[in-house]
N, C-alpha and C positions, 0 to 999 in steps of 0.2 A: 533085886527089888524093882528097879525101874524097868527092867526087861519084862517082868511079870505084868506090870501095868500096861506096857505097850502091847504085849501079847493079848491081854484081856480086851483092850480097846479095839484091836484089829479083829478079834474073834466076834466081839459084839457088833461091830460094823457089818461084818459078813452076815451074821445071823439076822440083823435088822434088814439088810438088803434082800436076803432070801425071803423073809417074811413079807416084805412089801411086794415083791414079785408075785408071791402066792396069793396075796390079798387082791391084787389087780386082776389076776386070772379068775379068781372067785367072783369078783364083782362083774366081770365081763360075761360070766355064765348065768347071772341072775336073769329072770324073766323081765320083760319090759313093761312093768306096771308101776303104779304110783309108789308103793312101798319100796320096791327095789330101787327106784330112782332116788328116793330119799336116802337110802342106805349108801348108794353109790356117790351121792353128793358129799 
C-alpha cells in the first residue's frame, strides 16, 4: 500500500515536471503582443 502511494507520488511529480516544460516551451513560442504577454505572465 505504501509503495503504491510512493509510486503514484513519483509518477505525478514526473508528469507535472513534463507538463511544466511543455508549457514553458509553448509560452516561448507565442507572439510578442499584449495578449501573449499577459498569458506568459
